[in-house]
PAKE-167537 format. One record per residue (C-alpha): chain; residue number from 1; residue in three letters; x, y, z. Coordinates in Angstrom, 1 decimal. Example, Ala and Ser with C-alpha at 12.3 -4.5 7.8 and 13.67 -1.06 7.14 Angstrom:
% PAKE-167537
<kolro><c>A</c><k>1</k><r>ALA</r><east>12.3</east><north>-4.5</north><up>7.8</up></kolro>
<kolro><c>A</c><k>2</k><r>SER</r><east>13.7</east><north>-1.1</north><up>7.1</up></kolro>
END
This chain:
% PAKE-167537
<kolro><c>A</c><k>1</k><r>MET</r><east>-5.1</east><north>-22.5</north><up>-23.7</up></kolro>
<kolro><c>A</c><k>2</k><r>GLU</r><east>-6.0</east><north>-22.8</north><up>-19.8</up></kolro>
<kolro><c>A</c><k>3</k><r>LYS</r><east>-4.3</east><north>-25.5</north><up>-18.2</up></kolro>
<kolro><c>A</c><k>4</k><r>TYR</r><east>-7.5</east><north>-26.1</north><up>-16.1</up></kolro>
<kolro><c>A</c><k>5</k><r>ILE</r><east>-10.1</east><north>-27.6</north><up>-18.0</up></kolro>
<kolro><c>A</c><k>6</k><r>THR</r><east>-14.0</east><north>-26.6</north><up>-17.1</up></kolro>
<kolro><c>A</c><k>7</k><r>ASN</r><east>-17.1</east><north>-28.4</north><up>-16.5</up></kolro>
<kolro><c>A</c><k>8</k><r>ASP</r><east>-18.2</east><north>-27.8</north><up>-20.2</up></kolro>
<kolro><c>A</c><k>9</k><r>ASP</r><east>-14.9</east><north>-29.1</north><up>-21.4</up></kolro>
<kolro><c>A</c><k>10</k><r>TYR</r><east>-15.7</east><north>-32.6</north><up>-19.4</up></kolro>
<kolro><c>A</c><k>11</k><r>LEU</r><east>-19.2</east><north>-32.4</north><up>-20.5</up></kolro>
<kolro><c>A</c><k>12</k><r>LYS</r><east>-18.4</east><north>-31.9</north><up>-24.0</up></kolro>
<kolro><c>A</c><k>13</k><r>ALA</r><east>-16.0</east><north>-34.6</north><up>-24.2</up></kolro>
<kolro><c>A</c><k>14</k><r>LYS</r><east>-17.9</east><north>-37.4</north><up>-21.7</up></kolro>
<kolro><c>A</c><k>15</k><r>GLY</r><east>-21.4</east><north>-36.2</north><up>-22.2</up></kolro>
<kolro><c>A</c><k>16</k><r>ILE</r><east>-21.4</east><north>-35.9</north><up>-18.2</up></kolro>
<kolro><c>A</c><k>17</k><r>ASN</r><east>-21.9</east><north>-32.8</north><up>-16.0</up></kolro>
<kolro><c>A</c><k>18</k><r>LEU</r><east>-19.8</east><north>-32.8</north><up>-13.1</up></kolro>
<kolro><c>A</c><k>19</k><r>GLU</r><east>-22.4</east><north>-30.4</north><up>-11.2</up></kolro>
<kolro><c>A</c><k>20</k><r>VAL</r><east>-24.7</east><north>-33.3</north><up>-11.0</up></kolro>
<kolro><c>A</c><k>21</k><r>GLU</r><east>-22.2</east><north>-36.0</north><up>-10.7</up></kolro>
<kolro><c>A</c><k>22</k><r>LEU</r><east>-20.0</east><north>-34.9</north><up>-7.8</up></kolro>
<kolro><c>A</c><k>23</k><r>GLN</r><east>-21.5</east><north>-35.5</north><up>-4.6</up></kolro>
<kolro><c>A</c><k>24</k><r>ASP</r><east>-22.3</east><north>-32.5</north><up>-2.0</up></kolro>
<kolro><c>A</c><k>25</k><r>ASP</r><east>-19.6</east><north>-31.9</north><up>0.8</up></kolro>
<kolro><c>A</c><k>26</k><r>ASP</r><east>-19.3</east><north>-29.4</north><up>3.2</up></kolro>
<kolro><c>A</c><k>27</k><r>ASN</r><east>-18.6</east><north>-26.5</north><up>1.2</up></kolro>
<kolro><c>A</c><k>28</k><r>LYS</r><east>-20.6</east><north>-26.6</north><up>-1.9</up></kolro>
<kolro><c>A</c><k>29</k><r>SER</r><east>-18.9</east><north>-23.6</north><up>-3.5</up></kolro>
<kolro><c>A</c><k>30</k><r>ASN</r><east>-17.1</east><north>-24.3</north><up>-6.2</up></kolro>
<kolro><c>A</c><k>31</k><r>LYS</r><east>-17.1</east><north>-28.1</north><up>-6.1</up></kolro>
<kolro><c>A</c><k>32</k><r>VAL</r><east>-16.5</east><north>-28.6</north><up>-9.6</up></kolro>
<kolro><c>A</c><k>33</k><r>THR</r><east>-13.7</east><north>-26.0</north><up>-10.0</up></kolro>
<kolro><c>A</c><k>34</k><r>ARG</r><east>-12.2</east><north>-27.4</north><up>-6.8</up></kolro>
<kolro><c>A</c><k>35</k><r>PHE</r><east>-12.1</east><north>-31.0</north><up>-8.0</up></kolro>
<kolro><c>A</c><k>36</k><r>ILE</r><east>-11.0</east><north>-30.3</north><up>-11.5</up></kolro>
<kolro><c>A</c><k>37</k><r>HIS</r><east>-8.1</east><north>-28.3</north><up>-9.9</up></kolro>
<kolro><c>A</c><k>38</k><r>GLU</r><east>-7.4</east><north>-31.4</north><up>-7.2</up></kolro>
<kolro><c>A</c><k>39</k><r>VAL</r><east>-7.3</east><north>-33.7</north><up>-10.2</up></kolro>
<kolro><c>A</c><k>40</k><r>THR</r><east>-5.2</east><north>-31.5</north><up>-12.3</up></kolro>
<kolro><c>A</c><k>41</k><r>ASP</r><east>-2.4</east><north>-30.6</north><up>-9.7</up></kolro>
<kolro><c>A</c><k>42</k><r>TRP</r><east>-2.5</east><north>-34.2</north><up>-8.9</up></kolro>
<kolro><c>A</c><k>43</k><r>LEU</r><east>-1.8</east><north>-35.2</north><up>-12.3</up></kolro>
<kolro><c>A</c><k>44</k><r>THR</r><east>0.8</east><north>-32.4</north><up>-12.5</up></kolro>
<kolro><c>A</c><k>45</k><r>ASP</r><east>2.7</east><north>-33.5</north><up>-9.5</up></kolro>
<kolro><c>A</c><k>46</k><r>TYR</r><east>2.8</east><north>-37.1</north><up>-10.4</up></kolro>
<kolro><c>A</c><k>47</k><r>VAL</r><east>4.3</east><north>-36.2</north><up>-13.8</up></kolro>
<kolro><c>A</c><k>48</k><r>VAL</r><east>6.8</east><north>-34.4</north><up>-12.1</up></kolro>
<kolro><c>A</c><k>49</k><r>ARG</r><east>7.5</east><north>-36.7</north><up>-9.8</up></kolro>
<kolro><c>A</c><k>50</k><r>VAL</r><east>7.9</east><north>-39.6</north><up>-11.9</up></kolro>
<kolro><c>A</c><k>51</k><r>TYR</r><east>9.0</east><north>-38.3</north><up>-15.2</up></kolro>
<kolro><c>A</c><k>52</k><r>ALA</r><east>10.5</east><north>-35.1</north><up>-14.0</up></kolro>
<kolro><c>A</c><k>53</k><r>CYS</r><east>12.6</east><north>-33.9</north><up>-17.2</up></kolro>
<kolro><c>A</c><k>54</k><r>ASN</r><east>13.9</east><north>-30.5</north><up>-17.7</up></kolro>
<kolro><c>A</c><k>55</k><r>ASP</r><east>11.1</east><north>-29.6</north><up>-20.2</up></kolro>
<kolro><c>A</c><k>56</k><r>ILE</r><east>8.5</east><north>-31.1</north><up>-17.7</up></kolro>
<kolro><c>A</c><k>57</k><r>ASN</r><east>9.4</east><north>-29.3</north><up>-14.5</up></kolro>
<kolro><c>A</c><k>58</k><r>GLU</r><east>9.6</east><north>-26.0</north><up>-16.9</up></kolro>
<kolro><c>A</c><k>59</k><r>ALA</r><east>6.3</east><north>-26.5</north><up>-18.2</up></kolro>
<kolro><c>A</c><k>60</k><r>PHE</r><east>4.6</east><north>-26.6</north><up>-15.1</up></kolro>
<kolro><c>A</c><k>61</k><r>ASN</r><east>6.4</east><north>-23.7</north><up>-13.7</up></kolro>
<kolro><c>A</c><k>62</k><r>PRO</r><east>4.2</east><north>-20.7</north><up>-13.5</up></kolro>
<kolro><c>A</c><k>63</k><r>ASN</r><east>4.8</east><north>-19.2</north><up>-16.8</up></kolro>
<kolro><c>A</c><k>64</k><r>GLY</r><east>5.9</east><north>-22.5</north><up>-18.5</up></kolro>
<kolro><c>A</c><k>65</k><r>TRP</r><east>2.5</east><north>-23.6</north><up>-19.5</up></kolro>
<kolro><c>A</c><k>66</k><r>ASP</r><east>2.2</east><north>-21.1</north><up>-21.7</up></kolro>
<kolro><c>A</c><k>67</k><r>ASN</r><east>5.4</east><north>-22.0</north><up>-23.7</up></kolro>
<kolro><c>A</c><k>68</k><r>LEU</r><east>4.4</east><north>-25.6</north><up>-24.3</up></kolro>
<kolro><c>A</c><k>69</k><r>PRO</r><east>3.2</east><north>-26.3</north><up>-27.8</up></kolro>
<kolro><c>A</c><k>70</k><r>GLU</r><east>-0.7</east><north>-26.3</north><up>-28.2</up></kolro>
<kolro><c>A</c><k>71</k><r>PHE</r><east>-0.5</east><north>-30.2</north><up>-29.0</up></kolro>
<kolro><c>A</c><k>72</k><r>ARG</r><east>1.2</east><north>-30.9</north><up>-25.7</up></kolro>
<kolro><c>A</c><k>73</k><r>GLN</r><east>-1.3</east><north>-28.6</north><up>-24.0</up></kolro>
<kolro><c>A</c><k>74</k><r>LYS</r><east>-4.3</east><north>-30.4</north><up>-25.7</up></kolro>
<kolro><c>A</c><k>75</k><r>PHE</r><east>-3.1</east><north>-33.9</north><up>-24.5</up></kolro>
<kolro><c>A</c><k>76</k><r>PHE</r><east>-2.6</east><north>-33.0</north><up>-21.1</up></kolro>
<kolro><c>A</c><k>77</k><r>ARG</r><east>-6.2</east><north>-31.4</north><up>-20.7</up></kolro>
<kolro><c>A</c><k>78</k><r>MET</r><east>-7.3</east><north>-34.9</north><up>-22.5</up></kolro>
<kolro><c>A</c><k>79</k><r>ALA</r><east>-5.4</east><north>-36.9</north><up>-19.7</up></kolro>
<kolro><c>A</c><k>80</k><r>VAL</r><east>-7.0</east><north>-34.6</north><up>-16.7</up></kolro>
<kolro><c>A</c><k>81</k><r>ILE</r><east>-10.8</east><north>-35.8</north><up>-18.6</up></kolro>
<kolro><c>A</c><k>82</k><r>GLU</r><east>-9.5</east><north>-39.1</north><up>-18.6</up></kolro>
<kolro><c>A</c><k>83</k><r>GLN</r><east>-8.4</east><north>-39.2</north><up>-14.9</up></kolro>
<kolro><c>A</c><k>84</k><r>ILE</r><east>-11.4</east><north>-37.5</north><up>-13.5</up></kolro>
<kolro><c>A</c><k>85</k><r>GLU</r><east>-13.7</east><north>-40.5</north><up>-15.7</up></kolro>
<kolro><c>A</c><k>86</k><r>TYR</r><east>-11.3</east><north>-43.0</north><up>-14.0</up></kolro>
<kolro><c>A</c><k>87</k><r>ILE</r><east>-11.7</east><north>-41.3</north><up>-10.1</up></kolro>
<kolro><c>A</c><k>88</k><r>LEU</r><east>-15.5</east><north>-40.9</north><up>-11.0</up></kolro>
<kolro><c>A</c><k>89</k><r>ASN</r><east>-16.1</east><north>-44.7</north><up>-11.9</up></kolro>
<kolro><c>A</c><k>90</k><r>ASN</r><east>-14.0</east><north>-45.9</north><up>-9.1</up></kolro>
<kolro><c>A</c><k>91</k><r>GLY</r><east>-15.4</east><north>-43.8</north><up>-6.5</up></kolro>
<kolro><c>A</c><k>92</k><r>LEU</r><east>-12.2</east><north>-42.0</north><up>-5.5</up></kolro>
<kolro><c>A</c><k>93</k><r>ILE</r><east>-13.6</east><north>-38.6</north><up>-5.4</up></kolro>
<kolro><c>A</c><k>94</k><r>SER</r><east>-11.1</east><north>-37.4</north><up>-2.9</up></kolro>
<kolro><c>A</c><k>95</k><r>VAL</r><east>-7.7</east><north>-37.2</north><up>-4.8</up></kolro>
<kolro><c>A</c><k>96</k><r>ASN</r><east>-6.0</east><north>-36.2</north><up>-1.6</up></kolro>
<kolro><c>A</c><k>97</k><r>SER</r><east>-6.9</east><north>-39.4</north><up>0.4</up></kolro>
<kolro><c>A</c><k>98</k><r>GLY</r><east>-3.1</east><north>-40.1</north><up>0.5</up></kolro>
<kolro><c>A</c><k>99</k><r>ILE</r><east>-2.2</east><north>-36.6</north><up>1.8</up></kolro>
<kolro><c>A</c><k>100</k><r>ASN</r><east>-1.9</east><north>-35.7</north><up>5.5</up></kolro>
<kolro><c>A</c><k>101</k><r>GLN</r><east>-3.0</east><north>-31.9</north><up>5.0</up></kolro>
<kolro><c>A</c><k>102</k><r>ASN</r><east>-2.1</east><north>-31.0</north><up>8.7</up></kolro>
<kolro><c>A</c><k>103</k><r>LEU</r><east>1.4</east><north>-32.0</north><up>8.1</up></kolro>
<kolro><c>A</c><k>104</k><r>GLY</r><east>1.8</east><north>-31.5</north><up>4.6</up></kolro>
<kolro><c>A</c><k>105</k><r>ILE</r><east>3.2</east><north>-34.7</north><up>3.8</up></kolro>
<kolro><c>A</c><k>106</k><r>VAL</r><east>2.1</east><north>-37.5</north><up>1.5</up></kolro>
<kolro><c>A</c><k>107</k><r>VAL</r><east>1.3</east><north>-40.5</north><up>3.4</up></kolro>
<kolro><c>A</c><k>108</k><r>ASP</r><east>0.4</east><north>-43.1</north><up>0.9</up></kolro>
<kolro><c>A</c><k>109</k><r>TYR</r><east>0.6</east><north>-41.7</north><up>-2.4</up></kolro>
<kolro><c>A</c><k>110</k><r>THR</r><east>-0.5</east><north>-44.8</north><up>-4.0</up></kolro>
<kolro><c>A</c><k>111</k><r>ALA</r><east>-4.1</east><north>-44.2</north><up>-3.0</up></kolro>
<kolro><c>A</c><k>112</k><r>VAL</r><east>-4.7</east><north>-42.8</north><up>-6.1</up></kolro>
<kolro><c>A</c><k>113</k><r>GLU</r><east>-3.8</east><north>-44.5</north><up>-9.3</up></kolro>
<kolro><c>A</c><k>114</k><r>LEU</r><east>-3.0</east><north>-42.9</north><up>-12.9</up></kolro>
<kolro><c>A</c><k>115</k><r>SER</r><east>-5.6</east><north>-44.2</north><up>-15.4</up></kolro>
<kolro><c>A</c><k>116</k><r>HIS</r><east>-4.4</east><north>-46.3</north><up>-18.5</up></kolro>
<kolro><c>A</c><k>117</k><r>ASN</r><east>-6.4</east><north>-43.8</north><up>-20.8</up></kolro>
<kolro><c>A</c><k>118</k><r>ALA</r><east>-4.7</east><north>-40.8</north><up>-18.7</up></kolro>
<kolro><c>A</c><k>119</k><r>TYR</r><east>-1.3</east><north>-42.2</north><up>-19.2</up></kolro>
<kolro><c>A</c><k>120</k><r>ASN</r><east>-1.8</east><north>-43.0</north><up>-23.1</up></kolro>
<kolro><c>A</c><k>121</k><r>LYS</r><east>-2.9</east><north>-39.3</north><up>-23.4</up></kolro>
<kolro><c>A</c><k>122</k><r>LEU</r><east>0.2</east><north>-38.2</north><up>-21.4</up></kolro>
<kolro><c>A</c><k>123</k><r>PHE</r><east>2.7</east><north>-40.3</north><up>-23.5</up></kolro>
<kolro><c>A</c><k>124</k><r>LEU</r><east>1.1</east><north>-38.8</north><up>-26.7</up></kolro>
<kolro><c>A</c><k>125</k><r>GLY</r><east>1.8</east><north>-35.6</north><up>-25.5</up></kolro>
<kolro><c>A</c><k>126</k><r>ALA</r><east>5.2</east><north>-36.5</north><up>-24.6</up></kolro>
<kolro><c>A</c><k>127</k><r>PHE</r><east>4.7</east><north>-35.9</north><up>-20.9</up></kolro>
<kolro><c>A</c><k>128</k><r>CYS</r><east>5.9</east><north>-39.7</north><up>-19.6</up></kolro>
<kolro><c>A</c><k>129</k><r>ASN</r><east>8.0</east><north>-40.7</north><up>-22.3</up></kolro>
<kolro><c>A</c><k>130</k><r>ILE</r><east>11.2</east><north>-40.7</north><up>-20.2</up></kolro>
<kolro><c>A</c><k>131</k><r>ARG</r><east>10.9</east><north>-42.1</north><up>-16.2</up></kolro>
<kolro><c>A</c><k>132</k><r>LYS</r><east>13.0</east><north>-39.5</north><up>-13.7</up></kolro>
<kolro><c>A</c><k>133</k><r>GLY</r><east>16.7</east><north>-40.9</north><up>-13.5</up></kolro>
<kolro><c>A</c><k>134</k><r>ARG</r><east>17.0</east><north>-41.9</north><up>-17.0</up></kolro>
<kolro><c>A</c><k>135</k><r>THR</r><east>18.5</east><north>-40.4</north><up>-20.3</up></kolro>
<kolro><c>A</c><k>136</k><r>CYS</r><east>16.8</east><north>-40.5</north><up>-24.2</up></kolro>
<kolro><c>A</c><k>137</k><r>GLN</r><east>18.7</east><north>-43.7</north><up>-24.7</up></kolro>
<kolro><c>A</c><k>138</k><r>GLY</r><east>17.0</east><north>-45.5</north><up>-21.7</up></kolro>
<kolro><c>A</c><k>139</k><r>LYS</r><east>20.3</east><north>-45.4</north><up>-19.7</up></kolro>
<kolro><c>A</c><k>140</k><r>ARG</r><east>20.7</east><north>-43.9</north><up>-16.0</up></kolro>
<kolro><c>A</c><k>141</k><r>PRO</r><east>23.1</east><north>-40.8</north><up>-16.4</up></kolro>
END
């Protein structure tokens, strides 16, 4: 199963065509694919930054995705769909609004919030059950 969803996946899940929904920008080529990849990459970075456990780090390594159980892959993809819906509904089309592209640093990572529905999907897929710096028993190591 591919990590990145497609416009068809979103259309089937939410009944919305991203080609129609997304506003035109300066670079019209592959705008839907670029948007989906930006949201997916942001969600990946968020999970690794906040809930970085060894299996999560391994899952998002180049070859790690294929080693994840299929149910976890499905829940991550569903979380991406929920996050896209959240961004579209709240008018925040650019998931890079908190990143300084020229310097390559995060200026304000709170510019984009994780939606509750995306969090629920990530939780059910065991991506965000243990916060970074905690053990399975909830204690700091």
